[in-house]
C-alpha positions as CSV (number, residue, x, y, z in Angstrom):
1,M,-16.0,22.7,19.6
2,K,-19.6,22.0,20.3
3,N,-20.6,24.1,17.2
4,M,-18.2,22.1,15.0
5,L,-19.6,18.7,16.3
6,M,-23.2,19.9,15.8
7,R,-22.4,21.0,12.2
8,L,-20.8,17.7,11.5
9,W,-23.8,15.9,12.9
10,K,-26.2,17.8,10.6
11,E,-24.1,17.8,7.5
12,E,-23.7,14.8,5.2
13,E,-19.9,15.5,4.9
14,G,-19.4,14.5,8.5
15,Q,-21.4,11.3,8.0
16,D,-19.3,10.4,4.9
17,L,-16.1,11.0,6.9
18,L,-17.4,8.8,9.7
19,E,-18.3,6.0,7.3
20,Y,-14.8,6.1,5.7
21,A,-13.2,6.1,9.1
22,L,-15.2,3.0,10.2
23,L,-14.3,1.3,6.9
24,L,-10.7,2.0,7.5
25,V,-10.9,0.6,11.0
26,L,-12.5,-2.5,9.7
27,I,-9.8,-3.0,7.1
28,V,-7.1,-2.6,9.7
29,L,-8.7,-5.1,12.0
30,V,-9.0,-7.7,9.3
31,A,-5.4,-7.1,8.2
32,A,-4.1,-7.4,11.7
33,A,-6.1,-10.6,12.3
34,A,-4.6,-12.1,9.1
35,I,-1.0,-11.2,9.8
36,D,-0.3,-13.8,12.5
37,P,-1.5,-17.0,10.8
38,L,-0.1,-15.9,7.5
39,G,3.3,-15.2,9.1
40,K,3.4,-18.6,10.7
41,T,2.5,-20.3,7.4
42,I,5.2,-18.5,5.5
43,A,7.7,-19.3,8.2
44,T,6.8,-23.0,8.0
45,I,7.2,-23.0,4.2
46,F,10.7,-21.4,4.4
47,T,11.7,-23.7,7.3
48,N,10.7,-26.8,5.2
49,A,12.5,-25.4,2.1
50,N,15.7,-24.8,4.2
51,N,15.5,-28.3,5.6
52,C,15.1,-29.8,2.1
53,A,18.0,-27.7,0.8
54,S,20.3,-28.8,3.7
55,N,19.4,-32.5,3.5
56,P,18.5,-33.4,-0.1
57,G,17.9,-37.1,0.6
58,A,15.6,-36.5,3.5
59,G,12.5,-37.4,1.6
60,C,11.5,-34.0,0.4
61,A,9.0,-33.9,-2.4
62,G,10.7,-33.0,-5.6
63,G,9.2,-30.8,-8.2
64,G,11.5,-31.8,-11.1
65,G,8.9,-33.6,-13.1
66,T,11.1,-36.6,-13.9
């Protein structure tokens, strides 16, 4: 195990692998941080659309272009 770690430390392949792993971790963290606010926004949009469909005269903004 020690020999493998030393070989990875000295070779550039191990450094490349580490860089890709760190980049993947960064992408996962950014995606995880964006999921919660994005989910709440989408839920609000669908809730508003449901309310407007259920109560057409409730003052919902129309997009009919009349």
